[in-house]
C-alpha positions as semicolon CSV with decimal commas, in nm:
position;residue;x (nm);y (nm);z (nm)
1;M;0,112;0,143;-2,840
2;I;0,086;-0,024;-2,497
3;R;0,060;-0,370;-2,656
4;S;0,369;-0,321;-2,871
5;G;0,564;-0,185;-2,574
6;A;0,450;-0,474;-2,357
7;S;0,549;-0,719;-2,630
8;R;0,900;-0,576;-2,655
9;L;0,943;-0,594;-2,276
10;G;0,798;-0,944;-2,255
11;L;0,513;-0,828;-2,030
12;P;0,163;-0,978;-2,052
13;G;-0,084;-0,719;-2,179
14;W;-0,335;-0,783;-1,900
15;L;-0,079;-0,659;-1,647
16;F;-0,152;-0,300;-1,746
17;I;-0,518;-0,323;-1,639
18;P;-0,460;-0,361;-1,262
19;A;-0,162;-0,124;-1,295
20;V;-0,391;0,148;-1,434
21;F;-0,650;0,089;-1,164
22;G;-0,377;0,106;-0,900
23;G;-0,255;0,436;-1,041
24;L;-0,607;0,577;-1,047
25;F;-0,660;0,465;-0,688
26;I;-0,365;0,682;-0,584
27;V;-0,418;0,978;-0,817
28;M;-0,796;1,026;-0,799
29;P;-0,816;1,115;-0,427
30;L;-0,540;1,371;-0,474
31;A;-0,719;1,518;-0,776
32;A;-1,046;1,526;-0,583
33;M;-0,878;1,720;-0,305
34;L;-0,739;1,971;-0,554
35;T;-1,094;2,043;-0,675
36;R;-1,185;2,156;-0,322
37;V;-0,901;2,405;-0,284
38;E;-1,008;2,769;-0,256
39;W;-0,739;2,898;-0,490
40;A;-0,844;3,262;-0,451
41;N;-0,770;3,247;-0,078
42;F;-0,485;2,998;-0,104
43;P;-0,199;3,240;-0,018
44;A;-0,381;3,369;0,289
45;L;-0,467;3,018;0,405
46;I;-0,109;2,893;0,400
47;T;0,065;3,205;0,531
48;S;-0,106;3,241;0,866
49;E;0,124;3,245;1,167
50;A;0,017;2,898;1,279
51;S;0,066;2,754;0,930
52;R;0,413;2,907;0,892
53;D;0,521;2,785;1,234
54;A;0,396;2,433;1,159
55;L;0,568;2,417;0,818
56;V;0,901;2,548;0,947
57;L;0,891;2,314;1,246
58;S;0,808;2,015;1,026
59;L;1,093;2,084;0,784
60;R;1,342;2,150;1,061
61;T;1,259;1,846;1,271
62;S;1,230;1,618;0,965
63;L;1,576;1,719;0,847
64;I;1,722;1,656;1,192
65;A;1,541;1,321;1,213
66;T;1,676;1,226;0,869
67;G;2,027;1,312;0,983
68;L;1,982;1,090;1,289
69;C;1,850;0,813;1,065
70;F;2,172;0,839;0,864
71;L;2,398;0,836;1,170
72;L;2,217;0,544;1,332
73;G;2,068;0,360;1,036
74;V;2,375;0,313;0,817
75;P;2,578;0,137;1,089
76;M;2,275;-0,077;1,175
77;A;2,226;-0,175;0,811
78;V;2,595;-0,262;0,765
79;V;2,599;-0,473;1,081
80;L;2,281;-0,658;0,986
81;A;2,405;-0,721;0,631
82;R;2,769;-0,808;0,699
83;A;2,809;-0,930;1,057
84;R;2,731;-1,284;1,168
85;F;2,611;-1,326;1,525
86;R;2,347;-1,511;1,721
87;G;2,014;-1,331;1,738
88;R;2,069;-1,128;1,420
89;D;1,731;-1,222;1,274
90;L;1,557;-1,127;1,597
91;L;1,742;-0,795;1,602
92;R;1,640;-0,727;1,242
93;A;1,276;-0,799;1,329
94;L;1,290;-0,559;1,623
95;V;1,457;-0,287;1,416
96;L;1,187;-0,313;1,149
97;L;0,902;-0,335;1,401
98;P;0,809;0,038;1,372
99;L;0,712;-0,032;1,010
100;V;0,410;-0,230;1,126
101;L;0,340;-0,070;1,463
102;P;0,052;0,180;1,473
103;P;0,214;0,523;1,523
104;V;0,013;0,580;1,841
105;V;0,164;0,264;1,989
106;A;0,509;0,396;1,897
107;G;0,425;0,721;2,075
108;I;0,311;0,536;2,387
109;A;0,631;0,330;2,387
110;L;0,842;0,645;2,365
111;L;0,635;0,812;2,637
112;Y;0,685;0,526;2,879
113;T;1,057;0,530;2,805
114;F;1,139;0,901;2,798
115;G;0,832;1,053;2,965
116;R;0,840;1,211;3,308
117;R;0,765;0,877;3,475
118;G;0,924;0,663;3,206
119;L;1,200;0,408;3,226
120;L;1,470;0,665;3,145
121;G;1,264;0,981;3,163
122;H;1,252;0,987;3,542
123;S;1,633;0,996;3,565
124;L;1,645;1,263;3,297
125;E;1,383;1,465;3,483
126;V;1,593;1,452;3,801
127;A;1,887;1,579;3,597
128;G;1,675;1,868;3,474
129;V;1,621;1,733;3,121
130;Q;1,263;1,710;2,998
131;V;1,217;1,518;2,676
132;A;0,844;1,450;2,641
133;F;0,622;1,727;2,502
134;S;0,915;1,920;2,359
135;T;1,069;1,976;2,016
136;T;1,319;1,704;2,104
137;A;1,028;1,464;2,145
138;V;0,910;1,552;1,794
139;V;1,250;1,463;1,649
140;M;1,264;1,139;1,849
141;A;0,915;1,034;1,737
142;Q;0,999;1,107;1,373
143;T;1,331;0,921;1,398
144;F;1,168;0,620;1,562
145;V;0,917;0,569;1,282
146;A;1,148;0,670;0,994
147;L;1,466;0,482;1,085
148;P;1,354;0,140;0,954
149;F;1,304;0,280;0,603
150;L;1,673;0,366;0,577
151;V;1,788;0,042;0,738
152;I;1,584;-0,180;0,508
153;S;1,690;0,010;0,194
154;V;2,064;0,002;0,268
155;E;2,067;-0,353;0,404
156;A;1,885;-0,487;0,097
157;A;2,133;-0,310;-0,132
158;L;2,431;-0,446;0,060
159;R;2,298;-0,800;0,035
160;T;2,240;-0,755;-0,339
161;V;2,587;-0,626;-0,429
162;G;2,763;-0,886;-0,217
163;T;3,111;-0,851;-0,068
164;R;3,341;-0,896;-0,369
165;Y;3,446;-0,529;-0,391
166;E;3,510;-0,508;-0,018
167;S;3,709;-0,831;-0,029
168;V;3,931;-0,694;-0,305
169;A;3,990;-0,370;-0,112
170;A;4,074;-0,563;0,206
171;T;4,312;-0,789;0,010
172;L;4,494;-0,479;-0,113
173;G;4,550;-0,375;0,248
174;A;4,276;-0,118;0,306
175;P;4,167;-0,098;0,673
176;P;3,798;-0,165;0,755
177;T;3,707;0,202;0,799
178;I;3,857;0,293;0,462
179;V;3,674;0,001;0,300
180;L;3,348;0,123;0,450
181;R;3,400;0,483;0,342
182;R;3,558;0,431;-0,001
183;V;3,393;0,107;-0,117
184;T;3,085;-0,002;0,078
185;L;2,896;0,326;0,097
186;P;2,968;0,442;-0,262
187;V;2,846;0,108;-0,399
188;V;2,508;0,144;-0,226
189;L;2,482;0,522;-0,266
190;P;2,161;0,516;-0,477
191;A;1,993;0,295;-0,215
192;L;2,124;0,519;0,061
193;I;1,977;0,826;-0,106
194;S;1,645;0,650;-0,160
195;G;1,640;0,543;0,202
196;L;1,707;0,898;0,318
197;V;1,423;1,025;0,101
198;L;1,183;0,767;0,239
199;S;1,293;0,852;0,593
200;F;1,245;1,225;0,534
201;A;0,902;1,170;0,378
202;R;0,796;0,945;0,666
203;A;0,921;1,196;0,922
204;L;0,748;1,483;0,743
205;G;0,414;1,304;0,749
206;E;0,439;1,163;1,100
207;F;0,130;1,227;1,315
208;G;0,033;0,958;1,567
209;A;0,361;0,912;1,754
210;T;0,421;1,286;1,756
211;I;0,089;1,389;1,909
212;T;0,113;1,108;2,167
213;F;0,472;1,171;2,275
214;A;0,518;1,542;2,199
215;G;0,169;1,691;2,216
216;S;0,053;1,986;2,009
217;L;0,205;2,320;2,112
218;Q;0,228;2,586;1,842
219;G;0,586;2,668;1,749
220;A;0,728;2,386;1,962
221;T;0,563;2,053;1,881
222;R;0,276;2,124;1,640
223;T;0,401;1,997;1,308
224;L;0,221;2,043;0,977
225;P;0,024;1,714;0,997
226;L;-0,098;1,814;1,344
227;E;-0,193;2,160;1,220
228;I;-0,388;2,004;0,932
229;Y;-0,574;1,780;1,175
230;L;-0,665;2,072;1,401
231;Q;-0,768;2,293;1,109
232;R;-0,990;2,016;0,974
233;E;-1,217;2,060;1,274
234;T;-1,245;2,439;1,247
235;D;-1,146;2,547;0,893
236;S;-1,163;2,279;0,625
237;A;-1,040;2,521;0,356
238;A;-0,720;2,584;0,550
239;A;-0,676;2,211;0,613
240;I;-0,702;2,136;0,241
241;A;-0,463;2,416;0,150
242;L;-0,204;2,295;0,401
243;S;-0,248;1,940;0,274
244;V;-0,160;2,062;-0,074
245;V;0,152;2,231;0,064
246;L;0,257;1,910;0,237
247;I;0,207;1,710;-0,083
248;V;0,400;1,962;-0,293
249;V;0,694;1,965;-0,050
250;A;0,706;1,585;-0,045
251;V;0,689;1,561;-0,424
252;L;0,964;1,820;-0,470
253;I;1,195;1,645;-0,226
254;M;1,133;1,304;-0,379
255;G;1,173;1,438;-0,734
256;L;1,497;1,614;-0,647
257;T;1,641;1,309;-0,481
258;R;1,525;1,087;-0,765
259;G;1,734;1,299;-0,998
260;L;2,034;1,280;-0,766
261;S;2,008;0,903;-0,729
262;G;1,979;0,871;-1,106
263;R;2,309;1,057;-1,149
264;T;2,485;0,838;-0,896
265;A;2,344;0,510;-1,029
């Protein structure tokens, strides 16, 4: 069956061997974790006060961070894909830098910018605004590490589709804002949705930058990944149960958005 399918698609048969091993490499650890779940105590493990607070905080901050990624990332992607200016390649490299930075380094960078003695944090502190080690810091850390996923998705889509539709709209007299809203964004809508999903998933799983910049205070900055890490030291059963919850939430969100992007494709 695989050989006939591969033949029809023009794929070499050997390609399926590393593909299967790659799939097993991803699936087997997840399956192994499921075998360690204490299903009889599962409801109690995931409904403790600390677990509920961590889950609600993670969902709330991840949604806010995803919204910020949309507001900041879409304009950045359009500028990088359509504008021509000196230093654009350097700017693109800097924007995508959080993709390769260790999250702890990202947290340190945010701390020395918005912390009490940071570049901007000192002025904010004088004005009575404390950013570091607050829920705001959680959102900022999540946005910092998730933003490049949206930018790279939308920019790549814009470069692929080209400018022919926008040129036609401009020729017909549409102003730039109308072209952006009625032509540019609808054309790359599937990529935009995919980028938002990736940003949400990255924000939901963020750990290193959050604990460095925001700390771990229950109900305020302790997100679900932080709660899992803390529970791992004291209650491995609870840590595994919460890990399953995190995986299920991520899969549901990605599956839902996959269906939405399929309808808009």
